N, C-alpha and C positions, 0 to 999 in steps of 0.2 A: 417489513417492519421498520419504522423510523424511531430512533431513540433521541431524546433531547437531554442536554446537559447544560447547566449554566456555568459559564467560565468567563471571568473578567467582565461581568455585566452584559455578556452577549449570550443569546440563546443559540446553541450549536445543535444542528440537526444532522444525524448520521443516517445514511441510507445506501441502498444498492445503486450502483452506477448503471446508466443506460448509454446507448450510442451517442446521444447528444451531450451528456455530461462527460463522456470519455473524450470527445473532441475538445471540450472546454478544459479538461485536465492537461492537455498538451501544453497550453500556455502557462499554466500554473507550474508544471514541472520545469519548463524551460527557465522561467523566472527564478524559481527557488534554487535550482542547481547553478545557474549563472551567478546569482548573488553569493552563494556559498563557495563555489569552486572556481569557475571561469566560464566565459561565453562558449568555449569549445565543449566543456562538460555539459553545459546547458543544452547545446545542440545535440549531443550524443543522446542524452536522456530524453529529449524531445522526440527523437526518432524512435526510440524504444517504446515510449508511451503511445505514439501514433500507431505503431504496429499492434500493440496490446489493445488499443481502442478498437481497431478493426475486428479483432477476434472476440471482443466482449459479448456476452450473452449466449455463447455456446457452452460446451462442456469444459473447455480448456482454460478460459480466462474469466475471472470474476473481479469486479472492481467495487470499491466502496468510497463514498465521499463524505466530507464534512462541509456544512454550509452555515454561514451566518447571514441571516436574511436570505437573499437569493444568491449571495456570492459564495463561490467555491473557495474554501480556505484550506482544504486538505483532501488528499486522495491517496488510495493504496490499491495495488493490484496483487492478485493471487494467480499464479500460472501453474497448471497441472504438471506434476512430475511423474515419470513412469519408472517402475521398478519391475524386477522379474516376478514378483508376487502381486497379489491383488490389492495391495495397500493403496488407499485413496490418499494421495499426498499432493501438496501444493507448495510452491515457493512464494514467499511474501517479498515482493520487490517490483518496482520501486515504491518508495513512500515519500510524500512531500506535504509540508504544511507551509502556507504562505509565510514569507519572512516576517510580515507584520503581526502574525498570530502565533509565532513560535514562543515556547516557554510557558504556555497557558494550559498544557495538558491535553491539547486537542489531538496531537499525534498518538499519544498513549490511548486515549479514549477511542479514537478511530480504529486503531489496531485491535483493541480489545473487542470492539463491536464486530469487526471483520472476523476475528477468530471465533467469537461466539456463533456468528452466522454460519461460518464454514463448518464448525463442529455440529451444529444443528442439521446441516445437510449431509452429514455422514463422513466428513473428512476426518481422517485418523492421524495425519502427520503434517505439520507445517514447518518448513525450514526458512531461514533467511540468512543473509550475509550482511553484517553491519556491526555497529558498536555494541559489544556485549553489555556494557554498563547501561545503555538505553534499553535494549531488547529484553534484558533480564527483568526489567520493571513490569513487563507484560507477560512474564512466564516462560520466556525462552531460556535455554541453557546451552552452554557451549558443547559442541561435539567436534571430533577430529574431522578435518577436511576430507580425509580418506573415506569417511562414512557416507558423506554426500558430496560428491565432487562438484566444485563450482563450474558454471558454464563457461567461464573465462577467468583469466588470471586476476586474483584479488590484489 
């Protein structure tokens, strides 16, 4: 399913990522994280996204994209988390919106689209690590780090 939302006079299309778009997402994430943090951070996130892209389409990694015309302007990934019980759970990370398209609501809309699609597929729990002020806008709430241990030091 593709949803369309009009933001800042642009038609934004949201959809499921495939292997080709996952490869395209690599440069988006590198650019966004290099602009926001540093070239080193951009390189680190680029490598994470490259690995996620290789695993997309299976049971463990799902990606969603936002496009204006044919240009990818946003992307998110969900990675399966495992617990001792049968809970269907995923981690939302990383998230990127092109620097030129930030502040238009694309990130929030893309995350909401991804959450809706994941819920429709039977996912029961989604966690993320990030700015509580931002993620609370799409329904996340803070929990103790001990409840869901981060995969690396935050």
